[in-house]
DSSP file (Angstrom, degrees, kcal/mol; ACC not computed):
  #  RESIDUE AA STRUCTURE BP1 BP2  ACC     N-H-->O    O-->H-N    N-H-->O    O-->H-N    TCO  KAPPA ALPHA  PHI   PSI    X-CA   Y-CA   Z-CA
    1    1 A M              0   0    0      0, 0.0     2,-0.0     0, 0.0     0, 0.0   0.000 360.0 360.0 360.0 131.2    8.9   17.3  -18.2
    2    2 A K        -     0   0    0      1,-0.1     2,-0.2     0, 0.0     0, 0.0  -0.314 360.0-120.6 -61.3 134.5    8.9   14.3  -15.9
    3    3 A K        -     0   0    0      1,-0.1    -1,-0.1     2,-0.0     2,-0.1  -0.488  24.5-122.0 -75.4 148.2    6.5   14.5  -12.9
    4    4 A T     >  -     0   0    0     -2,-0.2     4,-1.9     1,-0.1     5,-0.1  -0.371  25.1-108.4 -77.2 167.0    7.8   14.3   -9.4
    5    5 A W  H  > S+     0   0    0      1,-0.2     4,-0.7     2,-0.2    91,-0.3   0.898 122.0  53.4 -63.0 -39.5    6.8   11.7   -7.0
    6    6 A Q  H >4 S+     0   0    0      1,-0.2     3,-0.9     2,-0.2    -1,-0.2   0.905 108.0  50.4 -61.0 -43.0    4.8   14.3   -5.1
    7    7 A E  H >4 S+     0   0    0      1,-0.2     3,-1.3     2,-0.2    -1,-0.2   0.848 104.1  58.0 -62.6 -32.0    3.0   15.3   -8.3
    8    8 A K  H 3< S+     0   0    0     -4,-1.9    -1,-0.2     1,-0.2    -2,-0.2   0.680  97.6  62.9 -70.7 -16.3    2.2   11.7   -9.0
    9    9 A L  T << S+     0   0    0     -3,-0.9    -1,-0.2    -4,-0.7    -2,-0.2   0.488  79.0 113.6 -86.2  -0.8    0.3   11.5   -5.5
   10   10 A K  S <  S-     0   0    0     -3,-1.3     2,-0.1    -4,-0.2    -3,-0.0  -0.443  72.2-113.3 -72.3 142.7   -2.2   14.2   -6.7
   11   11 A D        -     0   0    0     -2,-0.1    -1,-0.1    35,-0.1    -2,-0.0  -0.341  19.7-133.7 -72.5 153.9   -5.8   13.0   -7.1
   12   12 A K    >   -     0   0    0      1,-0.1     3,-1.6    -2,-0.1    -1,-0.0  -0.920  13.8-131.1-109.5 138.7   -7.5   12.8  -10.5
   13   13 A P  T 3  S+     0   0    0      0, 0.0    -1,-0.1     0, 0.0    -2,-0.0   0.665 101.2  65.1 -68.1 -16.7  -11.1   14.3  -10.8
   14   14 A S  T 3  S+     0   0    0      3,-0.0    -3,-0.0     0, 0.0     0, 0.0   0.376  89.9 121.4 -87.6   8.0  -12.5   11.2  -12.5
   15   15 A F    <   +     0   0    0     -3,-1.6     2,-0.2     2,-0.1    30,-0.1  -0.895  32.9  56.3-122.9 153.9  -11.9    8.9   -9.4
   16   16 A P  S    S-     0   0    0      0, 0.0     2,-0.4     0, 0.0    29,-0.2   0.425  72.4-179.3 -73.6 156.8  -13.2    7.1   -7.4
   17   17 A K  E     -A   44   0A   0     27,-2.8    27,-2.0    -2,-0.2     2,-0.4  -0.983  21.2-146.3-134.3 120.3  -14.6    4.9  -10.1
   18   18 A M  E     +A   43   0A   0     -2,-0.4     2,-0.3    25,-0.2    25,-0.2  -0.719  25.7 175.6 -85.3 130.8  -16.8    1.8   -9.6
   19   19 A L  E     -A   42   0A   0     23,-3.0    23,-2.7    -2,-0.4     2,-0.5  -0.870  33.3-114.6-128.5 162.8  -16.3   -1.0  -12.2
   20   20 A R  E     -A   41   0A   0     -2,-0.3     2,-0.2    21,-0.2    21,-0.2  -0.873  42.7-111.7 -94.7 132.5  -17.6   -4.5  -12.7
   21   21 A L        +     0   0    0     19,-3.2    18,-2.5    -2,-0.5     2,-0.3  -0.475  41.2 178.7 -69.2 128.7  -14.8   -7.1  -12.4
   22   22 A E    >   -     0   0    0     -2,-0.2     3,-1.8    16,-0.2     6,-0.1  -0.941  40.1-118.6-130.2 151.8  -14.0   -8.8  -15.7
   23   23 A K  T 3  S+     0   0    0     -2,-0.3     5,-0.2     1,-0.3     6,-0.1   0.743 110.8  65.0 -62.5 -21.4  -11.3  -11.4  -16.4
   24   24 A A  T 3  S+     0   0    0      4,-0.1    -1,-0.3     3,-0.1    -3,-0.0   0.562  75.4 112.3 -80.0  -5.8   -9.6   -9.0  -18.9
   25   25 A F  S X  S-     0   0    0     -3,-1.8     3,-1.4     1,-0.1     4,-0.3  -0.422  72.7-131.9 -66.7 141.4   -8.7   -6.5  -16.1
   26   26 A P  T 3  S+     0   0    0      0, 0.0     3,-0.3     0, 0.0     4,-0.2   0.801 110.2  44.6 -62.5 -25.9   -4.9   -6.2  -15.5
   27   27 A C  T 3> S+     0   0    0      1,-0.2     4,-2.4     2,-0.1    56,-0.3   0.221  80.4 110.5-102.7  17.7   -5.7   -6.6  -11.7
   28   28 A Y  H <> S+     0   0    0     -3,-1.4     4,-2.5     1,-0.2     5,-0.2   0.926  76.2  48.9 -57.7 -48.6   -8.2   -9.4  -12.1
   29   29 A N  H  > S+     0   0    0     -4,-0.3     4,-2.5    -3,-0.3    -1,-0.2   0.910 114.4  45.3 -60.2 -41.8   -5.9  -12.2  -10.5
   30   30 A A  H  > S+     0   0    0      2,-0.2     4,-1.2     1,-0.2    -1,-0.2   0.928 116.7  43.7 -69.2 -44.5   -5.1  -10.1   -7.5
   31   31 A V  H  <>S+     0   0    0     -4,-2.4     5,-2.0     1,-0.2    -1,-0.2   0.864 112.4  53.6 -66.6 -36.8   -8.6   -8.9   -6.9
   32   32 A H  H ><5S+     0   0    0     -4,-2.5     3,-2.3    -5,-0.3    -2,-0.2   0.929 104.0  56.5 -65.7 -47.1   -9.9  -12.5   -7.5
   33   33 A K  H 3<5S+     0   0    0     -4,-2.5    -1,-0.2     1,-0.3    -2,-0.2   0.857 103.5  55.9 -49.9 -38.9   -7.4  -13.8   -4.8
   34   34 A M  T 3<5S-     0   0    0     -4,-1.2    -1,-0.3    -5,-0.1    -2,-0.2   0.462 131.8 -91.0 -79.8  -3.1   -9.0  -11.4   -2.3
   35   35 A G  T < 5S+     0   0    0     -3,-2.3     2,-0.3     1,-0.3    -3,-0.2   0.425  80.6 134.0 113.4  -4.3  -12.4  -12.9   -2.9
   36   36 A A      < -     0   0    0     -5,-2.0    -1,-0.3    -8,-0.1     2,-0.3  -0.619  35.7-159.1 -83.3 140.7  -13.9  -10.9   -5.7
   37   37 A E    >   -     0   0    0     -2,-0.3     3,-2.8     1,-0.1   -16,-0.3  -0.782  35.4 -74.1-113.5 157.0  -15.6  -12.7   -8.6
   38   38 A V  T 3  S+     0   0    0     -2,-0.3   -16,-0.2     1,-0.3     3,-0.1  -0.286 122.1  27.6 -49.7 130.8  -16.5  -11.7  -12.2
   39   39 A G  T 3  S+     0   0    0    -18,-2.5    -1,-0.3     1,-0.4   -17,-0.1   0.130  92.7 124.1 100.6 -17.7  -19.4   -9.4  -12.1
   40   40 A D    <   -     0   0    0     -3,-2.8   -19,-3.2   -20,-0.1    -1,-0.4  -0.409  68.5-105.5 -74.0 154.1  -18.6   -8.0   -8.6
   41   41 A D  E     -A   20   0A   0    -21,-0.2    38,-2.1    36,-0.1    39,-1.0  -0.634  39.9-176.9 -75.0 130.8  -18.2   -4.3   -8.1
   42   42 A I  E     -Ab  19  80A   0    -23,-2.7   -23,-3.0    -2,-0.4     2,-0.4  -0.936  16.5-130.9-126.3 155.4  -14.6   -3.2   -7.6
   43   43 A I  E     -Ab  18  81A   0     37,-1.9    39,-1.4    -2,-0.3     2,-0.5  -0.861   9.3-161.8-109.9 136.8  -13.3    0.3   -6.8
   44   44 A L  E     -A   17   0A   0    -27,-2.0   -27,-2.8    -2,-0.4     2,-0.2  -0.984  28.5-177.7-110.6 126.7  -10.5    2.4   -8.4
   45   45 A V        -     0   0    0     -2,-0.5    27,-0.0   -29,-0.2    36,-0.0  -0.676  26.7 -95.7-122.3 175.5   -9.5    5.2   -6.1
   46   46 A N    >>  -     0   0    0     -2,-0.2     3,-1.0     1,-0.1     4,-1.0  -0.492  36.9-110.9 -87.1 160.2   -7.3    8.2   -5.8
   47   47 A P  H 3> S+     0   0    0      0, 0.0     4,-3.0     0, 0.0     3,-0.2   0.846 111.9  68.0 -61.7 -31.3   -3.9    8.1   -4.1
   48   48 A S  H 3> S+     0   0    0      1,-0.2     4,-2.3     2,-0.2     5,-0.1   0.857  96.9  53.1 -60.9 -32.4   -5.2   10.3   -1.2
   49   49 A E  H <> S+     0   0    0     -3,-1.0     4,-1.2     2,-0.2    -1,-0.2   0.900 111.3  46.2 -69.4 -38.4   -7.5    7.5    0.1
   50   50 A V  H  X S+     0   0    0     -4,-1.0     4,-2.2    -3,-0.2     3,-0.4   0.941 113.0  49.9 -68.7 -45.6   -4.5    5.1    0.2
   51   51 A V  H  X S+     0   0    0     -4,-3.0     4,-2.7     1,-0.2    -2,-0.2   0.893 105.8  56.9 -57.3 -42.1   -2.3    7.7    1.9
   52   52 A A  H  X S+     0   0    0     -4,-2.3     4,-0.7    -5,-0.2    -1,-0.2   0.857 108.1  46.3 -57.8 -36.0   -4.9    8.4    4.5
   53   53 A I  H >< S+     0   0    0     -4,-1.2     3,-0.7    -3,-0.4     4,-0.3   0.900 111.1  52.8 -73.8 -40.4   -5.0    4.8    5.5
   54   54 A M  H >< S+     0   0    0     -4,-2.2     3,-1.3     1,-0.2    -2,-0.2   0.883 105.1  56.1 -61.9 -37.9   -1.1    4.7    5.6
   55   55 A K  H 3< S+     0   0    0     -4,-2.7    -1,-0.2     1,-0.2    -2,-0.2   0.731  96.8  64.3 -64.1 -22.0   -1.1    7.7    7.9
   56   56 A E  T << S+     0   0    0     -3,-0.7    -1,-0.2    -4,-0.7    -2,-0.2   0.577  76.4 102.8 -79.0  -7.5   -3.4    6.0   10.5
   57   57 A V    <   -     0   0    0     -3,-1.3    56,-0.1    -4,-0.3     3,-0.1  -0.667  62.9-153.7 -84.4 111.6   -0.8    3.3   11.2
   58   58 A P    >   -     0   0    0      0, 0.0     3,-2.0     0, 0.0    -2,-0.1  -0.292  32.2 -76.8 -82.1 165.5    0.9    4.1   14.6
   59   59 A K  T 3  S+     0   0    0      1,-0.3     3,-0.1    -2,-0.0    54,-0.0  -0.310 121.5  31.6 -51.7 137.9    4.3    3.2   15.7
   60   60 A G  T 3  S+     0   0    0      1,-0.3     2,-0.3    -3,-0.1    -1,-0.3   0.308 107.2  89.9  94.9 -10.9    4.4   -0.5   16.8
   61   61 A R    <   -     0   0    0     -3,-2.0    -1,-0.3    99,-0.0     2,-0.3  -0.790  53.8-162.9-117.0 159.5    1.7   -1.5   14.2
   62   62 A L  B     -c  159   0B   0     96,-2.6    98,-3.1    -2,-0.3     2,-0.3  -0.938   5.4-165.8-137.8 162.5    1.7   -2.7   10.6
   63   63 A I  E     -d  114   0C   0     50,-2.3    52,-3.2    -2,-0.3     2,-0.3  -0.950  11.1-148.4-137.3 158.1   -0.7   -3.0    7.7
   64   64 A T  E  >  -d  115   0C   0     -2,-0.3     4,-2.0    50,-0.2    52,-0.2  -0.735  38.1 -99.4-116.5 171.5   -0.3   -5.0    4.4
   65   65 A I  H  > S+     0   0    0     50,-1.1     4,-2.5    -2,-0.3     5,-0.2   0.784 121.7  64.8 -63.6 -24.5   -1.8   -4.1    1.1
   66   66 A V  H  > S+     0   0    0      2,-0.2     4,-3.0     1,-0.2    -1,-0.2   0.968 104.0  44.7 -62.9 -50.7   -4.6   -6.6    1.8
   67   67 A E  H  > S+     0   0    0      1,-0.2     4,-2.4     2,-0.2     5,-0.2   0.899 112.4  51.5 -59.7 -41.2   -5.8   -4.4    4.7
   68   68 A V  H  X S+     0   0    0     -4,-2.0     4,-2.4     2,-0.2    -1,-0.2   0.955 113.7  44.0 -62.0 -47.5   -5.5   -1.3    2.6
   69   69 A C  H  X S+     0   0    0     -4,-2.5     4,-2.7     1,-0.2     5,-0.2   0.921 113.8  50.6 -60.1 -45.8   -7.6   -2.9   -0.2
   70   70 A S  H  X S+     0   0    0     -4,-3.0     4,-2.3    -5,-0.2    -1,-0.2   0.914 112.0  46.9 -60.7 -41.7  -10.1   -4.4    2.2
   71   71 A Q  H  X S+     0   0    0     -4,-2.4     4,-2.9     2,-0.2    -2,-0.2   0.911 112.9  48.8 -67.7 -45.9  -10.6   -1.0    4.0
   72   72 A I  H  X S+     0   0    0     -4,-2.4     4,-1.0    -5,-0.2    -2,-0.2   0.909 111.6  49.8 -59.4 -46.9  -11.0    0.9    0.6
   73   73 A A  H >X>S+     0   0    0     -4,-2.7     5,-2.9     2,-0.2     3,-0.7   0.926 112.0  48.4 -56.5 -50.6  -13.5   -1.7   -0.6
   74   74 A R  H ><5S+     0   0    0     -4,-2.3     3,-1.5     1,-0.2    -2,-0.2   0.935 106.5  56.1 -52.7 -50.8  -15.5   -1.4    2.6
   75   75 A N  H 3<5S+     0   0    0     -4,-2.9    -1,-0.2     1,-0.3    -2,-0.2   0.769 116.9  36.5 -56.7 -24.4  -15.5    2.4    2.4
   76   76 A H  H <<5S-     0   0    0     -4,-1.0    -1,-0.3    -3,-0.7    -2,-0.2   0.334 110.1-115.6-110.9   1.8  -17.0    2.2   -1.1
   77   77 A G  T <<5S+     0   0    0     -3,-1.5     2,-0.2    -4,-0.5    -3,-0.2   0.834  70.4 136.7  63.7  31.2  -19.4   -0.7   -0.6
   78   78 A A      < -     0   0    0     -5,-2.9    -1,-0.2    -6,-0.2   -36,-0.2  -0.689  64.5-124.6-106.2 164.3  -17.4   -2.8   -3.2
   79   79 A K  S    S-     0   0    0    -38,-2.1     2,-0.3    -2,-0.2   -37,-0.2   0.756  86.1 -25.2 -73.6 -27.5  -16.3   -6.4   -3.2
   80   80 A G  E     -b   42   0A   0    -39,-1.0   -37,-1.9    -7,-0.1     2,-0.3  -0.949  58.4-121.1-166.7-177.5  -12.7   -5.4   -3.8
   81   81 A C  E     -b   43   0A   0     -2,-0.3     2,-1.4   -39,-0.2   -37,-0.2  -0.903  42.4 -89.4-136.1 166.6  -10.3   -2.8   -5.1
   82   82 A C    >>  -     0   0    0    -39,-1.4     4,-2.3    -2,-0.3     3,-0.7  -0.610  36.2-169.4 -78.8  96.1   -7.6   -2.9   -7.8
   83   83 A S  H 3> S+     0   0    0     -2,-1.4     4,-2.0   -56,-0.3    -1,-0.2   0.698  81.6  66.5 -64.9 -15.9   -4.5   -3.9   -5.7
   84   84 A L  H 3> S+     0   0    0      2,-0.2     4,-1.4     1,-0.2    -1,-0.2   0.943 106.6  38.5 -64.4 -46.8   -2.3   -3.2   -8.7
   85   85 A T  H <> S+     0   0    0     -3,-0.7     4,-2.5     2,-0.2    -2,-0.2   0.868 114.4  55.4 -72.3 -40.0   -3.1    0.5   -8.5
   86   86 A I  H  X S+     0   0    0     -4,-2.3     4,-2.6     1,-0.2    -2,-0.2   0.938 107.6  50.3 -61.2 -43.5   -3.0    0.4   -4.7
   87   87 A G  H  X S+     0   0    0     -4,-2.0     4,-2.3     1,-0.2    -1,-0.2   0.878 109.8  50.0 -58.5 -39.5    0.4   -1.0   -4.8
   88   88 A I  H  X S+     0   0    0     -4,-1.4     4,-2.3     2,-0.2    -1,-0.2   0.892 110.1  49.7 -66.8 -40.2    1.5    1.6   -7.1
   89   89 A F  H  X S+     0   0    0     -4,-2.5     4,-2.7     2,-0.2    -2,-0.2   0.887 109.4  51.8 -66.2 -39.5    0.1    4.3   -4.9
   90   90 A I  H  X S+     0   0    0     -4,-2.6     4,-2.0    -5,-0.2    -2,-0.2   0.950 113.4  45.2 -61.6 -47.8    1.9    2.8   -1.8
   91   91 A M  H  X S+     0   0    0     -4,-2.3     4,-1.9     1,-0.2    -2,-0.2   0.864 112.3  50.8 -63.6 -36.2    5.2    2.9   -3.7
   92   92 A T  H  X S+     0   0    0     -4,-2.3     4,-2.8     2,-0.2    -1,-0.2   0.911 109.0  51.9 -65.1 -43.0    4.6    6.4   -5.0
   93   93 A A  H  X S+     0   0    0     -4,-2.7     4,-2.4     1,-0.2    -2,-0.2   0.915 109.2  50.5 -63.2 -40.2    3.8    7.6   -1.5
   94   94 A A  H  X S+     0   0    0     -4,-2.0     4,-1.8     1,-0.2    -1,-0.2   0.898 112.9  44.6 -61.8 -41.8    7.1    6.1   -0.2
   95   95 A N  H  X S+     0   0    0     -4,-1.9     4,-2.4     2,-0.2    -1,-0.2   0.866 110.9  54.8 -72.2 -35.4    9.1    7.7   -3.0
   96   96 A A  H  X S+     0   0    0     -4,-2.8     4,-3.0   -91,-0.3     5,-0.2   0.898 106.4  52.1 -66.6 -38.1    7.3   11.1   -2.4
   97   97 A V  H  X S+     0   0    0     -4,-2.4     4,-2.3     1,-0.2    -2,-0.2   0.949 112.9  43.8 -61.9 -43.6    8.2   11.0    1.3
   98   98 A E  H  X S+     0   0    0     -4,-1.8     4,-1.4     2,-0.2    -2,-0.2   0.865 115.2  48.8 -72.1 -34.8   11.9   10.5    0.5
   99   99 A E  H  X S+     0   0    0     -4,-2.4     4,-0.8     2,-0.2    -1,-0.2   0.942 112.9  47.2 -63.6 -48.0   11.8   13.2   -2.3
  100  100 A A  H ><>S+     0   0    0     -4,-3.0     5,-2.8     1,-0.2     3,-1.2   0.912 107.7  57.6 -64.2 -41.1   10.0   15.7    0.0
  101  101 A S  H ><5S+     0   0    0     -4,-2.3     3,-1.6     1,-0.3    -1,-0.2   0.879 102.3  54.1 -57.2 -40.2   12.6   14.9    2.8
  102  102 A K  H 3<5S+     0   0    0     -4,-1.4    -1,-0.3     1,-0.3    -2,-0.2   0.704 107.6  51.4 -65.6 -20.9   15.4   15.9    0.4
  103  103 A E  T <<5S-     0   0    0     -3,-1.2    -1,-0.3    -4,-0.8    -2,-0.2   0.356 124.6-104.8 -95.8   6.8   13.6   19.2   -0.1
  104  104 A G  T < 5S+     0   0    0     -3,-1.6     2,-0.3     1,-0.3    -3,-0.2   0.681  81.5 126.3  78.7  18.1   13.3   19.8    3.7
  105  105 A K      < -     0   0    0     -5,-2.8     2,-0.5    -6,-0.1    -1,-0.3  -0.822  50.7-144.7-110.3 151.3    9.7   18.9    3.7
  106  106 A L        +     0   0    0     -2,-0.3    -9,-0.1     1,-0.1    -8,-0.1  -0.949  14.6 179.9-112.7 127.8    7.8   16.4    5.9
  107  107 A L        -     0   0    0     -2,-0.5    -1,-0.1   -10,-0.1   -10,-0.1   0.522  33.4-139.3 -99.8 -10.1    4.8   14.5    4.4
  108  108 A H        +     0   0    0      1,-0.2    -2,-0.1   -11,-0.1   -11,-0.0   0.886  53.0 139.7  52.5  46.7    4.2   12.5    7.6
  109  109 A I        -     0   0    0    -16,-0.1     2,-2.5   -15,-0.1     3,-0.2  -0.944  43.2-156.0-117.6 106.2    3.4    9.2    5.8
  110  110 A P    >   +     0   0    0      0, 0.0     3,-2.0     0, 0.0     4,-0.2  -0.435  27.8 164.7 -83.3  74.0    5.1    6.2    7.7
  111  111 A Y  G >   +     0   0    0     -2,-2.5     3,-2.0     1,-0.3   -17,-0.1   0.775  60.9  72.0 -65.2 -25.9    5.1    4.2    4.6
  112  112 A W  G 3  S+     0   0    0      1,-0.3    -1,-0.3    -3,-0.2    10,-0.1   0.683  90.0  64.9 -65.3 -17.4    7.7    1.6    6.0
  113  113 A R  G <  S+     0   0    0     -3,-2.0   -50,-2.3   -56,-0.1     2,-0.7   0.545  86.2  82.4 -84.1  -2.9    4.7    0.3    8.2
  114  114 A T  E <   -d   63   0C   0     -3,-2.0   -50,-0.2    -4,-0.2     8,-0.2  -0.886  67.2-176.0-105.2 119.2    2.8   -0.8    5.1
  115  115 A L  E     -d   64   0C   0    -52,-3.2   -50,-1.1    -2,-0.7     6,-0.2  -0.565  28.1-101.5-109.0 168.9    4.0   -4.2    3.9
  116  116 A K    >   -     0   0    0      4,-2.8     3,-1.2   -52,-0.2     4,-0.3  -0.248  67.6 -58.3 -75.6 173.1    3.3   -6.4    1.0
  117  117 A A  G >  S+     0   0    0      1,-0.2     3,-1.1     2,-0.2    -1,-0.2  -0.242 125.3  18.2 -57.5 147.0    1.0   -9.4    1.4
  118  118 A D  G 3  S-     0   0    0      1,-0.2    -1,-0.2    -3,-0.1    37,-0.1   0.690 131.2 -68.7  60.4  25.5    2.0  -11.9    4.1
  119  119 A G  G <  S+     0   0    0     -3,-1.2    33,-2.2     1,-0.2    -1,-0.2   0.617  86.9 149.9  76.2  17.8    4.3   -9.4    5.8
  120  120 A F  B <   -E  151   0D   0     -3,-1.1    -4,-2.8    -4,-0.3    31,-0.2  -0.530  47.1-111.7 -80.7 151.8    7.0   -9.2    3.2
  121  121 A L        -     0   0    0     29,-2.2     2,-0.8    -6,-0.2    29,-0.2  -0.399  29.9-110.7 -82.7 160.2    9.0   -6.1    2.7
  122  122 A N    >   -     0   0    0     -8,-0.2     3,-1.4     1,-0.2    10,-0.2  -0.783  20.5-167.0-101.0 114.6    8.6   -4.0   -0.4
  123  123 A E  T 3  S+     0   0    0     -2,-0.8     6,-0.2     1,-0.2    -1,-0.2   0.677  86.5  64.7 -69.6 -15.3   11.6   -4.0   -2.7
  124  124 A K  T 3  S+     0   0    0      4,-0.1    -1,-0.2     3,-0.1     3,-0.1   0.479  78.0 104.1 -90.4  -0.5   10.2   -1.0   -4.6
  125  125 A Y  S X  S-     0   0    0     -3,-1.4     3,-3.0     1,-0.1     6,-0.1  -0.411  95.0 -74.8 -71.0 156.3   10.5    1.4   -1.7
  126  126 A P  T 3  S+     0   0    0      0, 0.0    -1,-0.1     0, 0.0    -2,-0.1  -0.303 124.9  14.9 -52.4 126.8   13.3    3.9   -1.8
  127  127 A G  T 3> S-     0   0    0      4,-0.1     4,-1.1    -3,-0.1     3,-0.4   0.477 113.2-114.8  83.8   1.9   16.6    2.0   -1.0
  128  128 A G  H <>  -     0   0    0     -3,-3.0     4,-2.2     1,-0.2     3,-0.4  -0.099  61.5 -32.6  66.8-163.7   14.9   -1.4   -1.6
  129  129 A Q  H  > S+     0   0    0      1,-0.2     4,-3.2     2,-0.2    -1,-0.2   0.853 134.0  60.6 -62.3 -34.9   14.3   -4.0    0.9
  130  130 A E  H  > S+     0   0    0     -3,-0.4     4,-1.7     2,-0.2    -1,-0.2   0.891 107.9  41.9 -60.8 -41.8   17.5   -3.2    2.8
  131  131 A A  H  X S+     0   0    0     -4,-1.1     4,-2.1    -3,-0.4    -1,-0.2   0.893 115.0  52.6 -72.2 -40.1   16.4    0.4    3.6
  132  132 A H  H  X S+     0   0    0     -4,-2.2     4,-2.1     1,-0.2    -2,-0.2   0.938 108.6  50.9 -57.1 -49.1   12.8   -1.0    4.4
  133  133 A K  H  X S+     0   0    0     -4,-3.2     4,-2.5     1,-0.2    -1,-0.2   0.883 109.1  50.5 -57.4 -43.1   14.4   -3.5    6.8
  134  134 A R  H  X S+     0   0    0     -4,-1.7     4,-2.1     1,-0.2    -1,-0.2   0.939 109.4  50.6 -67.5 -42.2   16.4   -0.8    8.6
  135  135 A L  H  X S+     0   0    0     -4,-2.1     4,-0.8     1,-0.2    -2,-0.2   0.911 113.7  44.4 -61.5 -43.8   13.4    1.5    9.1
  136  136 A L  H ><>S+     0   0    0     -4,-2.1     5,-2.1     1,-0.2     3,-0.7   0.894 112.2  52.0 -66.7 -39.6   11.3   -1.4   10.5
  137  137 A E  H ><5S+     0   0    0     -4,-2.5     3,-1.2     1,-0.2    -1,-0.2   0.837 102.4  60.7 -63.7 -33.7   14.2   -2.6   12.8
  138  138 A R  H 3<5S+     0   0    0     -4,-2.1    -1,-0.2     1,-0.3    -2,-0.2   0.801 104.3  49.4 -61.5 -31.4   14.5    1.0   14.0
  139  139 A E  T <<5S-     0   0    0     -4,-0.8    -1,-0.3    -3,-0.7    -2,-0.2   0.359 128.4 -98.6 -91.4   1.7   11.0    0.7   15.3
  140  140 A G  T < 5S+     0   0    0     -3,-1.2    -3,-0.2     1,-0.3     2,-0.2   0.447  75.3 139.6  99.9   2.0   11.7   -2.6   17.0
  141  141 A F      < -     0   0    0     -5,-2.1     2,-0.5    -8,-0.1    -1,-0.3  -0.536  48.9-130.8 -78.0 143.5   10.4   -5.1   14.5
  142  142 A K        -     0   0    0     11,-0.3    11,-2.9    -2,-0.2     2,-0.4  -0.832  24.6-168.4 -94.7 130.5   12.4   -8.3   13.8
  143  143 A V  E     -F  152   0D   0     -2,-0.5     2,-0.3     9,-0.2     9,-0.2  -0.958   3.4-172.5-121.5 139.5   12.9   -9.0   10.1
  144  144 A I  E     -F  151   0D   0      7,-2.5     7,-2.8    -2,-0.4     2,-0.3  -0.877  26.5-109.6-124.9 158.8   14.2  -12.2    8.7
  145  145 A A  E     -F  150   0D   0     -2,-0.3     2,-0.3     5,-0.2     5,-0.3  -0.673  22.6-171.8 -83.9 140.4   15.3  -13.3    5.2
  146  146 A R  E >  S-F  149   0D   0      3,-3.6     3,-1.5    -2,-0.3     2,-0.5  -0.786  70.4 -58.1-127.3  84.2   13.1  -15.8    3.3
  147  147 A G  T 3  S-     0   0    0     -2,-0.3    -1,-0.0     1,-0.2    -2,-0.0  -0.675 121.1 -18.1  74.4-124.6   15.1  -16.7    0.3
  148  148 A K  T 3  S+     0   0    0     -2,-0.5     2,-0.2    -3,-0.1    -1,-0.2   0.393 128.7  76.9 -91.0   0.4   15.8  -13.4   -1.4
  149  149 A K  E <  S- F   0 146D   0     -3,-1.5    -3,-3.6   -20,-0.0     2,-0.4  -0.691  70.9-135.2-108.2 163.6   12.9  -11.6    0.4
  150  150 A Y  E     - F   0 145D   0     -5,-0.3   -29,-2.2    -2,-0.2     2,-0.3  -0.881  19.7-173.7-115.1 150.1   12.6  -10.3    3.9
  151  151 A R  E     -EF 120 144D   0     -7,-2.8    -7,-2.5    -2,-0.4     2,-0.4  -0.999  29.2-111.0-142.6 144.5    9.5  -10.7    6.1
  152  152 A V  E >   - F   0 143D   0    -33,-2.2     3,-1.3    -2,-0.3    -9,-0.2  -0.617  39.4-115.3 -74.0 126.6    8.6   -9.3    9.5
  153  153 A V  T 3  S-     0   0    0    -11,-2.9   -11,-0.3    -2,-0.4    -1,-0.1  -0.393  95.8  -0.8 -60.5 133.5    8.6  -12.0   12.2
  154  154 A D  T >> S+     0   0    0      1,-0.1     3,-1.6    -2,-0.1     4,-0.5   0.847  80.6 168.5  51.8  38.3    5.1  -12.6   13.6
  155  155 A C  H X>  +     0   0    0     -3,-1.3     3,-1.9     1,-0.3     4,-0.8   0.867  67.7  63.1 -46.6 -44.0    3.7   -9.9   11.3
  156  156 A E  H >4 S+     0   0    0      1,-0.3     3,-0.9     2,-0.2    -1,-0.3   0.853  94.6  61.3 -55.2 -34.2    0.1  -11.0   12.1
  157  157 A K  H <4 S+     0   0    0     -3,-1.6    -1,-0.3     1,-0.2    -2,-0.2   0.710 109.6  40.5 -67.1 -20.9    0.7  -10.0   15.7
  158  158 A Y  H << S+     0   0    0     -3,-1.9   -96,-2.6    -4,-0.5    -1,-0.2   0.404  83.9 125.9-108.2  -4.3    1.3   -6.4   14.8
  159  159 A L  B <<  -c   62   0B   0     -3,-0.9     2,-0.5    -4,-0.8   -96,-0.2  -0.382  56.7-134.8 -61.0 131.0   -1.3   -6.0   12.1
  160  160 A M        -     0   0    0    -98,-3.1     2,-0.8    -2,-0.1    -1,-0.1  -0.748  14.2-139.5 -86.0 128.8   -3.7   -3.1   12.6
  161  161 A R        -     0   0    0     -2,-0.5     2,-0.2   -98,-0.1   -98,-0.0  -0.816  17.5-149.9 -89.9 113.1   -7.3   -4.1   12.0
  162  162 A L              0   0    0     -2,-0.8  -109,-0.0     1,-0.1   -99,-0.0  -0.585 360.0 360.0 -84.2 144.2   -9.0   -1.3   10.2
  163  163 A I              0   0    0     -2,-0.2    -1,-0.1   -89,-0.0    -2,-0.0   0.382 360.0 360.0-110.6 360.0  -12.7   -0.8   10.7
């Protein structure tokens, strides 16, 4: 039987897990872009750590996957985290929120306030970029098209600096 989005958000007992970055890792390029080098410690975490950060973002503020990864790495004393799994957890949380909503439950995860790098909207959120755009505009953010993608105008001005 296929797992629900809410089930996919459940933690696994073997995580968090610290690893040494190697070029063979699927997330190597993304972690390297954020400053980690081969041999540096990177952290793989559970979805609950990602969700906890997403829940901290108040109305009127935003974060990107870069802030999420940086915060998680700091929390664990690592140079970086696997942004590939973080992105999957962010998308899973968004889908879990919508799934729970259809069941009459609230998960209280304002996922739409979590953007891709450089302020771009997430096409993997429920309803795609168009739905993501509507949720952000409902909170007063201005969103513009950049080719086939959407970006929050002056995104940097609204970024929440996590400590």
